[in-house]
Residue frames relative to the residue before (quaternion, step in Angstrom):
aa qw qx qy qz dx dy dz
M 1.0000 0.0000 0.0000 0.0000 0.00 0.00 0.00
P 0.6645 0.4902 -0.3481 0.4438 3.74 0.73 -0.84
D 0.6457 0.5118 -0.3399 0.4535 3.60 1.01 -0.76
I 0.6242 0.5375 -0.3467 0.4486 3.61 0.93 -0.82
L 0.6870 0.4862 -0.2840 0.4593 3.57 0.88 -0.98
A 0.6706 0.4952 -0.3037 0.4613 3.57 0.86 -0.93
N 0.6412 0.5145 -0.3230 0.4689 3.61 0.95 -0.78
E 0.6941 0.4599 -0.3033 0.4634 3.59 0.84 -0.83
V 0.6178 0.5181 -0.3613 0.4683 3.61 0.96 -0.61
E 0.6573 0.5093 -0.3013 0.4667 3.53 0.96 -0.94
R 0.6752 0.5089 -0.2827 0.4530 3.61 0.98 -0.88
S 0.7990 0.2787 -0.1162 0.5201 3.56 0.99 -0.84
Q 0.2482 0.8082 -0.5076 0.1658 3.58 1.07 0.55
D 0.5932 0.5533 -0.3737 0.4499 3.59 1.13 -0.49
V 0.5998 0.5361 -0.3527 0.4780 3.59 1.15 -0.53
I 0.6511 0.5112 -0.3164 0.4632 3.61 0.88 -0.88
L 0.6640 0.4971 -0.2881 0.4785 3.54 0.91 -0.95
G 0.6246 0.5375 -0.3094 0.4747 3.60 1.09 -0.75
L 0.6677 0.4871 -0.3084 0.4710 3.54 0.90 -0.91
N 0.6439 0.5017 -0.3347 0.4708 3.65 0.94 -0.79
E 0.6497 0.5037 -0.3258 0.4670 3.62 0.89 -0.90
D 0.6533 0.5220 -0.3266 0.4405 3.59 0.83 -0.87
Q 0.6062 0.5505 -0.3437 0.4596 3.57 0.99 -0.85
I 0.6674 0.4940 -0.2976 0.4711 3.59 0.83 -1.00
L 0.6741 0.5086 -0.3064 0.4394 3.57 0.86 -0.91
Y 0.6677 0.4463 -0.2684 0.5319 3.55 1.24 -0.63
G 0.5263 -0.6722 0.3846 0.3511 3.64 1.27 0.20
R 0.5018 0.6598 -0.4043 0.3865 3.59 1.15 0.66
D 0.3643 -0.6949 0.5748 0.2327 3.50 -1.21 0.57
A 0.7530 -0.4068 0.2821 0.4334 3.58 -1.29 -0.15
F 0.6677 0.4509 -0.2859 0.5188 3.56 1.34 -0.24
G 0.5802 -0.5994 0.3856 0.3943 3.58 1.21 -0.05
N 0.5355 0.6368 -0.3969 0.3874 3.57 1.28 0.03
L 0.5889 -0.5587 0.4375 0.3868 3.59 -1.15 0.42
L 0.5191 -0.6351 0.4757 0.3177 3.51 -1.01 0.79
K 0.0238 -0.7901 0.6124 -0.0126 3.56 -0.94 0.86
P 0.5080 -0.1228 -0.8525 0.0060 1.67 -2.01 1.35
G 0.4876 -0.6039 0.5275 0.3454 3.47 -1.27 0.39
Y 0.7235 -0.4325 0.2882 0.4544 3.60 -1.25 0.19
T 0.7430 0.4209 -0.2655 0.4475 3.58 0.76 -0.97
D 0.6874 0.4225 -0.2963 0.5110 3.68 1.25 -0.03
D 0.4780 0.7147 -0.4135 0.2997 3.53 1.30 -0.15
P 0.4195 -0.7232 0.4849 0.2566 3.64 -0.61 1.04
Y 0.4781 0.6812 -0.4291 0.3511 3.62 1.21 -0.30
F 0.6972 0.4928 -0.2701 0.4450 3.55 1.02 -0.84
N 0.4687 0.6866 -0.4289 0.3535 3.64 1.28 -0.14
K 0.6337 0.5559 -0.3443 0.4134 3.57 1.10 -0.46
F 0.5902 0.5532 -0.3520 0.4710 3.61 1.34 -0.17
K 0.6591 -0.5205 0.3836 0.3840 3.58 -1.25 0.52
N 0.7737 0.1143 -0.0323 0.6223 3.55 1.00 -0.95
P 0.2489 -0.8171 0.4975 0.1510 3.66 0.18 1.27
G 0.6790 0.5179 -0.3078 0.4196 3.57 0.83 -0.92
K 0.6754 0.4874 -0.2857 0.4739 3.51 0.98 -0.82
A 0.6303 0.5262 -0.3218 0.4714 3.59 1.08 -0.77
A 0.6651 0.4943 -0.3045 0.4697 3.61 0.96 -0.89
E 0.6615 0.5064 -0.3138 0.4556 3.58 0.95 -0.81
R 0.6337 0.5197 -0.3289 0.4693 3.54 1.05 -0.79
Y 0.6547 0.5006 -0.3102 0.4739 3.61 0.95 -0.88
K 0.6249 0.5393 -0.3338 0.4553 3.61 0.99 -0.80
K 0.6762 0.4804 -0.2873 0.4790 3.58 0.90 -0.79
Y 0.6036 0.5352 -0.3421 0.4818 3.60 1.08 -0.74
K 0.6861 0.4848 -0.2877 0.4599 3.60 0.87 -0.91
E 0.6143 0.5358 -0.3499 0.4616 3.57 1.08 -0.60
K 0.6366 0.5257 -0.3219 0.4635 3.56 1.05 -0.64
L 0.6752 0.4670 -0.2970 0.4876 3.60 1.20 -0.34
K 0.2868 0.7990 -0.4887 0.2010 3.61 1.27 0.22
H 0.6325 0.5348 -0.3454 0.4411 3.65 1.00 -0.77
I 0.6333 0.4961 -0.3519 0.4785 3.66 1.00 -0.63
H 0.6030 0.5642 -0.3390 0.4508 3.56 1.05 -0.79
R 0.6772 0.4797 -0.2986 0.4713 3.59 0.87 -0.98
E 0.6353 0.5404 -0.3497 0.4268 3.66 0.91 -0.73
R 0.6776 0.5145 -0.2905 0.4379 3.60 1.05 -0.65
I 0.4900 0.6776 -0.4423 0.3241 3.61 1.17 -0.35
Y 0.3828 -0.7534 0.5021 0.1838 3.54 -0.73 1.13
N 0.7796 0.3321 -0.1505 0.5092 3.59 0.77 -1.05
I 0.1037 -0.8261 0.5536 0.0182 3.54 0.46 1.29
G 0.7773 0.2792 -0.2267 0.5161 3.65 -0.88 0.91
V 0.7434 0.3106 -0.2302 0.5458 3.62 1.15 -0.11
Q 0.0143 0.8090 -0.5845 0.0601 3.54 -0.15 1.29
L 0.1888 -0.8247 0.5306 0.0517 3.54 -0.20 1.33
F 0.7704 0.2436 -0.1365 0.5732 3.62 1.21 -0.39
P 0.5358 -0.6068 0.4659 0.3573 3.54 -1.15 0.55
D 0.6410 -0.4740 0.4002 0.4520 3.65 -1.18 0.30
K 0.4996 -0.6747 0.4620 0.2859 3.47 -1.03 0.79
P 0.5288 -0.5944 0.4808 0.3685 3.56 -1.09 0.51
E 0.6519 -0.5584 0.3475 0.3775 3.61 -1.10 0.62
D 0.6977 0.4938 -0.2678 0.4445 3.55 1.05 -0.68
T 0.5982 0.5866 -0.3281 0.4364 3.58 1.34 -0.25
P 0.4248 -0.7115 0.4960 0.2593 3.63 -0.75 0.95
N 0.1976 -0.7530 0.6110 0.1434 3.57 -1.23 0.53
L 0.4106 -0.7620 0.4159 0.2790 3.56 1.35 0.02
L 0.3834 0.7575 -0.4609 0.2584 3.61 1.24 0.24
I 0.6033 0.5789 -0.3589 0.4148 3.59 0.98 -0.74
N 0.6956 0.4329 -0.2606 0.5108 3.51 1.21 -0.47
G 0.2543 0.8268 -0.4761 0.1585 3.56 1.26 0.37
N 0.7020 0.4554 -0.2748 0.4735 3.62 0.91 -0.76
W 0.7373 0.3516 -0.2212 0.5327 3.53 1.28 -0.25
F 0.7882 0.2653 -0.1445 0.5362 3.60 1.18 -0.06
M 0.7675 0.3954 -0.2217 0.4534 3.61 0.42 -1.28
N 0.6716 0.4999 -0.3066 0.4528 3.67 0.93 -0.67
F 0.7192 0.4088 -0.2407 0.5076 3.62 1.18 -0.17
L 0.2885 0.7539 -0.5322 0.2553 3.61 1.05 0.57
F 0.0245 -0.8041 0.5938 -0.0163 3.61 -0.89 0.82
I 0.1947 -0.7355 0.6329 0.1434 3.48 -1.42 0.22
N 0.1471 -0.7513 0.6380 0.0832 3.59 -0.98 0.89
V 0.1422 -0.8006 0.5803 0.0451 3.60 -0.61 1.16
S 0.0526 -0.7597 0.6474 0.0314 3.56 -0.93 0.90
E 0.7617 -0.3927 0.2782 0.4338 3.54 -1.32 -0.01
S 0.8257 0.2458 -0.0767 0.5019 3.56 0.97 -0.88
S 0.8120 0.1047 -0.0560 0.5714 3.56 1.25 -0.08
Y 0.2237 -0.7408 0.6071 0.1807 3.54 -1.32 -0.09
T 0.2105 -0.7723 0.5902 0.1047 3.53 -1.12 0.67
L 0.1996 -0.7594 0.6053 0.1306 3.62 -0.97 0.83
G 0.1686 0.7766 -0.5982 0.1026 3.53 -1.16 0.58
S 0.3171 -0.7151 0.5772 0.2343 3.50 -1.32 -0.28
N 0.3039 -0.7390 0.5761 0.1721 3.52 -1.10 0.81
G 0.3719 0.7571 -0.4668 0.2656 3.56 1.26 0.20
R 0.6860 -0.5348 0.3482 0.3496 3.47 -1.28 0.58
V 0.7669 0.3336 -0.1752 0.5195 3.58 1.02 -0.70
A 0.3375 0.7850 -0.4781 0.2031 3.61 1.26 0.08
S 0.6754 0.4895 -0.3145 0.4531 3.62 0.88 -0.88
D 0.6197 0.5227 -0.3366 0.4789 3.58 1.11 -0.68
I 0.6485 0.5127 -0.3219 0.4614 3.58 0.95 -0.81
E 0.6518 0.5163 -0.3018 0.4663 3.58 0.90 -0.88
A 0.6629 0.5014 -0.3052 0.4648 3.56 0.94 -0.90
K 0.7005 0.4716 -0.2720 0.4615 3.59 0.92 -0.88
Y 0.8267 0.2691 -0.0795 0.4878 3.58 0.72 -1.12
E 0.4030 -0.7593 0.4177 0.2942 3.56 1.40 0.00
K 0.8636 -0.0831 0.0811 0.4907 3.59 -0.63 -1.09
V 0.1385 0.7991 -0.5777 0.0925 3.66 0.09 1.18
F 0.6776 0.4658 -0.2982 0.4846 3.59 1.22 -0.32
G 0.6217 0.4711 -0.4134 0.4697 3.49 -0.82 1.06
L 0.5109 -0.6650 0.4695 0.2763 3.52 -1.28 0.55
A 0.4016 -0.6957 0.5462 0.2375 3.53 -0.94 1.03
P 0.7177 -0.4705 0.2815 0.4293 3.60 -1.17 0.42
A 0.6536 0.4988 -0.3346 0.4606 3.64 0.88 -0.84
S 0.6592 0.4936 -0.3109 0.4744 3.63 1.00 -0.79
K 0.6202 0.5337 -0.3421 0.4621 3.60 0.98 -0.65
V 0.6509 0.4978 -0.3248 0.4723 3.57 0.89 -0.90
Y 0.6495 0.4982 -0.3323 0.4685 3.63 0.86 -0.92
Y 0.6871 0.4787 -0.3036 0.4546 3.63 0.81 -0.89
W 0.6293 0.5225 -0.3371 0.4662 3.62 0.97 -0.76
N 0.7215 0.4543 -0.2656 0.4500 3.58 0.70 -1.02
G 0.7683 0.3935 -0.2155 0.4565 3.61 0.88 -0.82
F 0.8082 0.2756 -0.1221 0.5058 3.62 1.15 -0.50
I 0.7450 0.4137 -0.2484 0.4606 3.61 0.56 -1.16
R 0.6698 0.5108 -0.2883 0.4553 3.62 0.77 -1.05
P 0.6809 0.4490 -0.3103 0.4883 3.69 0.80 -0.84
A 0.6291 0.5313 -0.3393 0.4548 3.63 1.03 -0.68
I 0.6431 0.5108 -0.3160 0.4751 3.56 1.01 -0.78
I 0.6632 0.5092 -0.3031 0.4572 3.57 0.91 -0.89
R 0.6443 0.5079 -0.3050 0.4836 3.57 1.08 -0.84
G 0.6304 0.5402 -0.3110 0.4627 3.57 1.05 -0.79
Y 0.7036 0.4418 -0.2751 0.4839 3.58 0.82 -0.88
E 0.5966 0.5632 -0.3465 0.4548 3.56 1.08 -0.70
S 0.7013 0.4649 -0.2770 0.4640 3.57 0.91 -0.90
I 0.6167 0.5198 -0.3447 0.4802 3.58 1.15 -0.53
M 0.7046 0.4885 -0.2557 0.4466 3.59 0.98 -0.87
S 0.7166 0.4588 -0.2759 0.4470 3.56 1.10 -0.47
C-alpha cells in the first residue's frame, strides 16, 4: 500500500500542485478558509496617507485582473470553491515571486507543498497555511487519483 500511494503521488504531483494553486487563486488557505486579511483590512496599506482609499484602489485593480486569474486555473471544469469575494486576496500579483515557484517534495509516507519564490516566506507569514490541500481538494484528489490507484494496485495483486 505505501508503494501504491507514493507512486501515485509521484505520478500525479502536477495535479496536487494545480489543486493547491487553484485554492490560492480562489482565495483559500489549506483549510478551505478565505485568505485573511482582506485588502481593506491589510495592515500593509497603513503606510499610505489614506489607507482605506489605497486598499480600495488596489482591490479594484485586482478585480480588473480577474481574467488573468481565470486563465491560471489548473483544473478547468472542476470548481471546488466559489468565486472569491472582491476583498479576498488571490496572491496572483505575486505570481513571478510566488505562484510560479510552487513545488512538491514527495517522500515514502508524505508530501510537502511550498514555494521557492522570493516572497514565499512573506506570504506564509501573512496568510499562514497556504500550502496544502483543503478538504474539498483532498476529496477530489482521493476520488480521482488515490482511490483508483489503490483499486488498480489490488486488482494487479489479485490477478
